[in-house]
Structure formats: C-alpha cells, structure tokens
N, C-alpha and C positions, 0 to 999 in steps of 0.2 A: 191090734187099727186096724181102723176102719179108714179105705184109700176110696180120696178124692174124686169122683167124676171124671175131671177138671182130668186122673192120671192115667185115666182109667182104659188100656187098650183089651178090645176085642179077639178073640184067638183066629186061629186060619181055621177054615172052613174044617178043613178034617180032626180038627181040634171042636171042634163044635158041638154045641150035645142040647141038640131044641128034639121039641116035639112037630108034627103036620098042625099044619093054617086049623084044620084043620076041628081039633079037638084040645087049638088053644083059645082063651080068652087074657086078651093084651089089652088093658084097658090102655097105657099111655097117657098122661102128665098133659104139661099144656107146651112145657121143650124137653119134650121127649118124644120123635117120630122114629118109625114103627118100621126098619128099613134092610131086607132081610137080607139082597142082593150086596147092601154094599157090606153087611157088619157080616156074612156068613158064605157066600160065594152060593147064595145060593135061592134055585127063585121064587119067590113070593108064596105064587097059587103049591108049591108044596109044600112048608117050611112057614117057622116065623119067629124074627130074634128080637129085639130091642137094644136103643143104645141107650150103653149106661149113664143121660141122664142127670143132668144134678135133680128132675121133680119125678124124676120119672117107676108111677107109679105099676108097677105091672101084677096082676092078678090071674096067676098061670088056670084053665085049668083040672082035672083030676090024673088026662095021661099032657101035661105039660105041665113040662119044667125051666121052663124063659125067664132068667136073672139075673141082674146084671153082671151082678157078686159071683157069678160060678163064667162068667166071661173074659173077668176081668183082673190083668196083668199088672203089676207093681214098679211102674217107672219112676226110676228115684231120678230127681233132681237133678242129683248128678250126678 
C-alpha cells in the first residue's frame, strides 16, 4: 500500500536519514517545498530533506538518499 502524502508524517530528526546538502540534488515540484529545519530539525546548510508533498519529484545524487517515503509513517484515519 502506498500511503497518501497527506497522511504522511516525517519522523523525528534522530530517525531522519539525510545526507549533506552539497551531495544532494533535490528537484522539488511546484507543490514540493524543501524545508530541512521544519521536517528534520537540522540546519539547511548542513543537510537536506523534502516534504512528502503530493507532486514532490526528488532526484537524489549519488550520495543522497532523500525520499518522502523513507520518512513517512502511516497515520490511520481511525
């Protein structure tokens, strides 16, 4: 099952697997906002992360593994 973006919750910083921004090539779509500090509790200059937006198009570099699914937890409507 693929969890809808609007039900995705980013994990806390200590569980966040991100790589330094200088090795990360993130190409967000119109509805994708790059917000490292808000989503991962880290400084934008050091690391990078993206919000699990609906049309988020992440293109990670060789040493970058940043995908919304990786930081997504299922939040049941129940």
